[in-house]
N, C-alpha and C positions, 0 to 999 in steps of 0.2 A: 935686593929684591927679597921682600917677604912672601913665602908661599905656606898658608896656612895646612894644617891636614886636612881640612875636607874639600880644598881645590885639588891636593895631589890623591886623595884617596877616592874623590868621587862620592856617588849618594849610592850605596849597595843597598840590598834589599835589609839586612841589620841594622845597617845606619853606621856600620863602622868599618873600618880600613882593615880587611883580610887580604890580603894580596891583589887579587882578582873579584869584582863584583858578578863577571858572569859564570853561567855554569847550572848545574841540577843540584837540586838539593837531594839527600836520601828518599826522602817520601817520596819525592816525583819518580827518581829511578823504581824505586820497588813496585809502585803503582803500573809503570811501564811494564815490570817483569812480569808482575801480575797476568796483565793484558795479553801478552806475548805467550804465556805459559796456558791460559785459558785457551785462545785458539789455536793451539798446537794441540792440546788436546780432544779439541773436536776434530778438527781438521787430519792429524796423522790416521786414526783408526778409520774415518770417511775414505781418504786415500787409499789405507791398504785394501779396505774392501772393493775399491775400485779396480786397483791392479788385479786381485783375485779373481774378478768377474772378467775381466778383460782378458785376464790369459785364458780363462775357460772357454770363453767366446772364439778365441783364436785356436784352442784345440778342435772344437767344435768343426770348423771352417777347415782345418786339416784333416780329420775324419773325414768331411764328405770330399776332399781331395783324393784322399787314397779311395773311396768307395767309386769315385770318378775312374778311377785307373783300374781298381777291380772290375768293374762294368765292361769297359774297353778290353780288358783281358778275356774277360768272358765271351766278348762278341768275336774277338779272334781266335780263339781255343775251345767254345762250346761248353767249358768247363771252368771252375774257380782255381782248383789245386791245382791242375799243371798244364805245361803247353802240349800241344799236338804232339811235339817229340818225347814230351814224357818228362820235360824239366820242372821240376816241384815249386810253387809257390809258396813258400813258408815266410815264417817270420821273418829272417834273414833277407829271403828276397824281397820282401815288403820295403825292409830299411835300407836295400842298396837300391832302390828307385831312387832315393836322393829328393823328395820334392822340398823344394824351398820350404813350405809352412813346416817343415820338421827338424830344419837347421836349429842350430844352437842360436844363431841371431833371432829366430822367431821363436817357436815354442819348444823347441828341442831339449832347452835347459828347465823348462818348467813342466815336461810329459813327454812320454817316452811310448809309442806305439807298436802296437804288435797284434799277431790274431788272437782270438781266444782261444781259449782251450779245445782241441778236437777242429779247427777250425784251419786251413778251409777244406770242404768237402768238394765234390764233383758240383754240387747244385746251390751249396751254403756258405756264407763267412759271417764273421763276426768280428768286426773290428774294434782293439779297445785303446784308448788313450789314459793312461794311469798317470797321475800328478808324481810329479818328484819333488823332493828337496821343501824349501818352505810351502811351495804350492801345497804339498799333501798335507800340511798341519793346517794351512789356513781353509781350505777347501774340504775337508774332512767328512762334512754334512754333503757332500755332492761324491766324494769319493771317484772312483773310475766311470770315465763315458763311454758307452758302447753304441755300437752301430753296424744291424746287420744288412744282408743283402736285401731286405724288404723294405728297407728306412726306418726298420723299428730301432728307437732308441729307447736307453736305461741307462741307470745309474748304481752303481755299488754301494752308495753312503745311504745317509737316512733319510734323506731330503728327498722329494717328489721330484719324476722327471720334467715336470712344468718348471720348477723350483730351477732346475741344474739346467736344461736344453734352454 
């Protein structure tokens, strides 16, 4: 039986016998890599911005949860700074509440929660959510978020309250 070169190798793109006619050329591979690179250049910054904003929104919700607790505390004790028995409400007591929103599984790894300086008093308090780790560098324009007993919101960064809240 006589087997010719053409029947043994098949008809490849280059018209010759190179072992296997299936596969991608270097140019096709480079085009695919370029497309993936362009998509990644667009998607990664957008994703990072979305994660930063989502973390900030979660911290806002957690501040509202702490504020709700403080209002219940006031209803029970008729003051924000201590119980009827004289036990102080301070940052340590605030963190000891163990609200789920402040756990490491939620916002605890990206924000820390505390009272503002000189807070709480008998009739006022200011809650502060300070970004930590990568959240602090990604969200420097907003900085720390604050919420007081009157529901007034503020930020320590350069952006406006409307942009950050």
